[in-house]
N, C-alpha and C positions, 0 to 999 in steps of 0.2 A: 307688559304681558305679550304684546305682539312680537317683541324681540325674543322673548323666551320661546314662544311657539315656533318662530323661525329657526332658533337654535336647535330645538328638539327635532324639527323636520329635517334640518341639515344632518343631525346625528343619525336619524333613521335612514336618510339617503346614503350617508357614509357607510352604514352597515350593509345596505343593499349593494353599493358599489364594491365594497370589500368582498362580499360573497361572489359577485360577478367576476371580479379580478381573480379571486382564488380558483373559481371554476375554470376560467380561461387558462390559468397557469397549470392546473391539473390536466387539462386536455393536451397541452403541449408536452407535459411530463409523460403522459401515457404514450404519445407518439414517440417520444425519445426512448422510453423503456423498450418499446417494440423494436426500434432501430438498434438498440444495444443488444437485444436478444438475437437479432439477425446477424449483427457483427460478431457476436460471440461464437455462433455456430460457423459463420464464414471463416473465422480465425482457425477453428479446429479443422474444418474441411481443407483450408489452404495448407496448413501444416501437413495434413494427411496426403494431399496431392503433391506437394513438394517432395515429400519423402518417397512416395510410391506413385508416380505419375501414370497410373493405369487408366485406360479409357473410362472405366466405370467411376473411378475417383474424380477424374477431370470433369466428366459429364455431371456428376452430382454437385460439384463445386459451381459449375456454370449455372445450373438451375437455381441453386441457392443464392448466387450473386444477383440474379434477377429479382428474387424475393427481397433481398437486402436493399437493392436500388429502389424498389417500389416503396419500401418503408421509409427510406431517407427522403424520397421525393415528397412524401406527405409532410415533411418538415420544411418544405421549400420556402415558406414565408417567415422562417425564423433564421436568426444569425447562426444557430447551430449548424444548419444544413450547409450554409455557405462556407463555414470554417472547415467542416470535415470532408465535404465532397471532393475537393481538390486533392487532399491527402489520400483519400480512398482510391481515386483513379490512379494516382501515381504508384501506390502500393500494389495495386492489381497488375499494373504494367511491369513492375519489377519482378513480381511473382511469376507472371506468365513467361517472362524471358529468362527466368532463373538467374536474375542479376542481384538477388538478395539472399542472404543465408537464412536457414531455417530459424535460427535464434533471433535474428534481427527482424524477420517477418513477424514472428510471434510478439516481439516487444513493440513493434510499430502498431499492430492491431490493438494491443493492450493500452497503448498510449492514447489512441483515438477514443477508446471506450472510457478511459479515465478522464479525458478532456470533457466528454459529455456529462459524466457524473459530477465532476468538480464544478461545472457551470451552475448546477442547482444548489451547491453548497456555498458559493461565494459571489455569484453574479447578482448585483442589486436589482436586475430586471425581474428577479423571482423572489423578492423580499417577503411577499405575503405567504407564499407556500413554504418558505424556509422556517417560519414560526409555527407551522401547523404540526400537531402531534402525529397524525397518521402519516404525513409525508416523511417524518423522521423514521417511523417504523418501516415504511416502504424502502427508504434508502438503505436501512440495515439488510432487508431482504435482497435488495439489488446488489449490495456488496457481497452477500453470501453467494449469490448466483455467479458473480464475477470471479470470486476466489475459486469456486467449483469449476468454472470454465477454464481457468488457468491450470488447475489440477488435471482436468480432462485432457487438455492439449499436451501437457508434460508427460503424463503416463502413456498417452498414445504414441508419443515420440519414443519412449522406452520400448513400447510394444513393437514398433516398427524396426527398432534397432536390435531387438531380441537380446537385450541385456539390461541388467539393473545397475545403474551407476550411482556413485555417492552424491554427485551434484544434484541429480534429479530427486533422489530421496530427501536431501536437505531442503530443496525447493518445495517439494510436495508437503513435507512436514510443516514448513513455515506457513504455507498458504492454507493448509488444513486447520492450523491453529487460528488464523484470521477468520476462516470460514465459520468455525464453531462459535467464535465470539460474536460475529455478526448475526448468526442464526439465533443464538441465545438472547441477544438484545432484542431481536424482532419478536420472539415468542414472549419474552417478559413484558414487552410494551403492549401486547394484545390481550393479555389474560383477562383484564378487567372489562374491556369494551367489545372485543371480538373473540370470545373463547372458542367458537366453532372452527375458526381458521387455525388456531393453535393445534387442534387435533389433526387437521389435514396435513400440516407440515410435519408434526412430530411423529405421526403414525403411518405415513405413506410408505408402502413397501419398496417403491423405487428408490426413495431417499435412503431408507435403511440399508438396502442392498449396496447402494453406491458407497455409503459411509463405511460399511463392512469391507468392501473391496479395497478402499483406500487404506484401511487399517492392515489388511493382508499385505498390500504393497509395501507399506512402511515397515512391517515386521520382516520383510525379506522372504516371505513365503511364496516364492515365484511359481512353484509347482502348482499351488492351489489357485493362483490368480488366473481368471478367464479373460485373457487379452482380447479374444475374438468378440466378446459381447460388451467389452468395456465402453466403447464410444457410444453405442446405442443406449446402454444402461445409464450412464452418467448424463447423456442428453435427456433421457426420460426424467431424471431427477430435476434437471434444470427447467424442463417444461412444466413440472409440477409447481415450482416456485413462480415461474412466469404466469401460470394460470391463476394462482392465488393472488399474485400481485395485481393482475388485471381485474379479477372479481372484486377485490377490496377497493381498488380505485374507482371502478364503475359504481359500486354500492355507495361509496362516499360522494361520487358525483351526483347521484340522485338525491342524496341528503342535502348537498349544497344548493341544488335547484329548489328543493323544498324550503330551505332556509332563506333563499333569496325572495321567494314569494311571500314567506312569512314576514320578512323585514318590511315589505311594502305595506301589508295590512297592519303590522304593529305600529308603523309610523303614524298611520291615521288615528289609531287608538290612543297613542301617546299624546298627540296633539289635542285630543278631546279632554284628557285628564290632567294636562300639564299645569294649568292654572291652579287647580285644587291641590295638587301635590306640592306645588311651590308654597302655597299659603300655609299648609300644615307642617311641612318639613324643611322650611327655608334654612334654619340653622343647621340641621342635620346634613342637608345637601352641601352647604358651605364647607363644613368640616370634611365631608367625604371627598369633595373636589380637591381640597387642600392635600389630604392624604394621598389621593389618587395621583395628583400631579407630582408630589414628592417622590413616590415610588417609581413612576414612569421616568422622571428625571434621573433617578438613581440608575435605572436600566440604561438610559441613553448615555449617561456619563461613563458607565462601565464599558459599553460597547465602543464608544469613541476611543477610550483608552486602549482597549484590546486591538482595535484596528490601527491605532497609531504605533503601538509597540509590537504588533504581530505576536503577542503572547496569548495563544489560544488555550493555555492551561488554566487561565483565570475562570472562576465560577461567579455567577451573579447570585447573591444571597437575598432571599425574601422569605420571611417566616410565616407569612399568611397562607391561607388555603382558598384562593379565589382565582379569577381569570388572570390577574396580573402575575400571581405566583406561577400559574400554569405557563404563561409566556416565558417567565424566567427559567422554568424547568426545561421548556422546549429549546430555548436559546442555549442552555447549558449542554443539552444533548447534541445540538448542532456544533457547538464549540468543541465538544469531545470528539465528534466524528471528524471535524476538520483537522484537529490536532493529530488524530490517528492517520489520516491521509498524508499529512505533512511528514510525520515520523516515518511512515513507510517509504515515502519518496526519498527522504534523507538517507534511510538505510540502503535503499537500492543504489543511491549515488555514491555511497562511501564504503560499500562492502564488495569484496571479491566474490563473484558468483560461485566459483568452484570450491574454494576453501572455507568461505564464511568469515575470514578475517578481514581487517581493514585493507583498503587499496591505497595506491600511491597518492591519490588526490586527498584522501583523509589524512594521510601521513603529513602532508605539507601543512595542513591546518594545525595539527597537533604539534609539529616541530616549531612553527612560528610562535605558538603559545608558550611552549617550553623555553624557547630562546628569549622571549621577553622576560620570563621569570629569571633566567640566568643573567640577563643584562641588568635587571633591577636588584636582585638579591645575591648574585654570584653563586647561585645554587648549581652545582655541576650536573651534567648528564652526559651519557655516552651513547654511541650508535654501534650496533653490531650488524654487519652485513654477512649473510650466510648463503651458501650456494651448494646445491646437491652435486656431488662429483659424478662425472661420466653419465649425466642424465640422458643425453642423447642416445647412449647405448641402451639404456633401459627402454626408451621409447621404440628404438629400432628393433630390439630383441623381443620384447614382450607386448608391444603395442601401446598406443596412446591411452587406452582405457586403464591399463595397469599403471602407466605413468601418472595419470590423473589420481588414481587411488593412492599412489605414493605421496603426491603433493598434499592431498587431503589429510593423510595420516601424519605427515611431518608437521603440518599446521596444528593438528590436534595435539600431538605430543608436545610441541613447543609451547602451546597455550597453557598446558598443565604444569610445565616446568618453570616458566617465568613468573615473576611476582605479579600481584594483582595490579600494581601501578605501572608495570611495563606495558609497552604497546607493540604488538606483533602485526607486521604488514607484509602482504605479498607484493614485492617490488616489481616482479615481472618474470614470466617463464618459471624457472626453477629457483629463482632468487627470492629470499625473504630478508626483512630488516626488523631488528628489535631496537626500539628507543627505550633506554633505561634511565628514567628520571632519578635525580639525586644519587647517581652512581659515578664514582671516579673510575679511572681506567682499570685499576687492579680488580675492582668489583665486577666490572663488565667482562673482563677477561675470565674471571672465575665462572660467571654465568655462561659465557660462550663455551668454556671447557666442559661444563656440565651438560649443555645441550649436545655438544659433539660426542661425548662419551655415551650418553643414553641412546642417541640415534644410531651410532655405530654398532651398538650391541643389540639393536632391535631387529626382529625378523618381520619384514614387510610382506605384502601379498605375494603369492607364488614362491615363497621361501627366499625372497630377495634380501640381500644385505646391501645397505646403502650407507655411504659416508658423506660428510659435509665439510666444507672448508669455511673458515671464518676470518673476517677482518674487523678489527675493533679500533675505534677512534674516540677520544674524549673532546668535548667542546672547548674551544679556545676563544678568547676575547676578539680575536681578529677573524673568527670564522663566520661563514654564512652557510645556508643549506648546501649550496653547491660545493663549497670547499671541504666541509666535514665529510660529505658523502664521497667526495673524490679521495680523501685520505683513507676512509674505511674501505673503499674499492681497491685502492693501492695495496692495503694490507691483505685484502682477500686475494688479490693477484699473487702476492708473495706466498700465501698459503698454497695456492695452486702450483706455483712455480717450484716450490721446494718439497713437493711430494703429496700434497692434499691431505685431507683428514687431520687438520691441525688448526690452531688458532694463532694468528699473527696480529701485531699492532703496528700502527704507523710509526710510533716512536722507535720500535725495534728495528724497523727498516732503515731509519736514519742513522 
């Protein structure tokens, strides 16, 4: 009996310690979300200052930097502060000396913010908070705020440029989609427990006006878009999210303090009734512990497998409706969120930002996979290298913005013409590559000829007529990536040399 009493006391103490740890992790999380909020606005003000270094813009940035530094200083006892402070100081130095491009500055700030966010999703130091339902809801709200912050900066760049470009529209459209998903997940998770906060987010006028302005921007209705008020309006919407985030976390913090006190009192009560409960329900408790252990072991096995294989698409199944199933559901939400972060990171690493098609790094991966298939099964494939003729003249005559529009439109047209199994890649500059699986040379030549004909007959922005030259090569057993690309490039050079706007093959050159 004494042993049982000690075990129950230990269980109660465990609950108390768990609440204490959860409360401490939430306090660090609140400090981190404030630092993120400060960094998000510093990112926007830095972009604004780099683009238009007026005294008022620079002064506003310097004042906000002081606020950001104060917020990060409060994280001084955490590993997070030590990791990001050095990067932040270096980034500010590059910004002040104009030694970093606008785009790279924006990406560096975003990377620092993502580093903080990812810490709470994967760092084992925060394993208690990772299983908490409200934390997952707050992470969705935090991601919605981050996506909105990126949209704010990108549209502000367009406003300062005084033009609407295809790359910015594509970027804003993508981030607006992620923003709406994160916001919807947040609202859905709160409907049962915190319905009042759902109304604050869903019905706030600043949020509605900001979302309506983004829709105007994406529709290309530039005349109706109020660029002058955009930064302040979108900042107001982000402040609403930050306010809701803080109120929710503070409310939950009070609840955790109450639960911690309750755990102490509950432990004493449980000690008093433990002996009687064990006498009456010994058999029931035995069965319950066996079932409990099996289900916890199932969760542990699944999580070990997921961490070993890095397959975050796996779901933990539990058909019951109790605390264990609640943990399983929370873990599933965290896995889904982690997988979303990884997919977004993979997309950023493998996609050309201007045209939205794959980049050269992704092409190498796809080529290696296709080459292995060729080596094993002798399944042929071909490579088409295509280059816009006289593209420098287009840039020099009409400007780089029109040149960018031409590149985007060429990529869009080519994507519609090629087969679903074909891979379109921006190789660099005005050069594109198509990898055509299961295609012999004559099939690839026919595809290249179709691309050439459609593009030559198309009217591009500003009434431009653009032609392209093509070089085609089929894989050979002695080939490597370097050799087949060299042969396709040689065929492309032959097309250029003999008059442009034509398709040549390496075999024809020989």
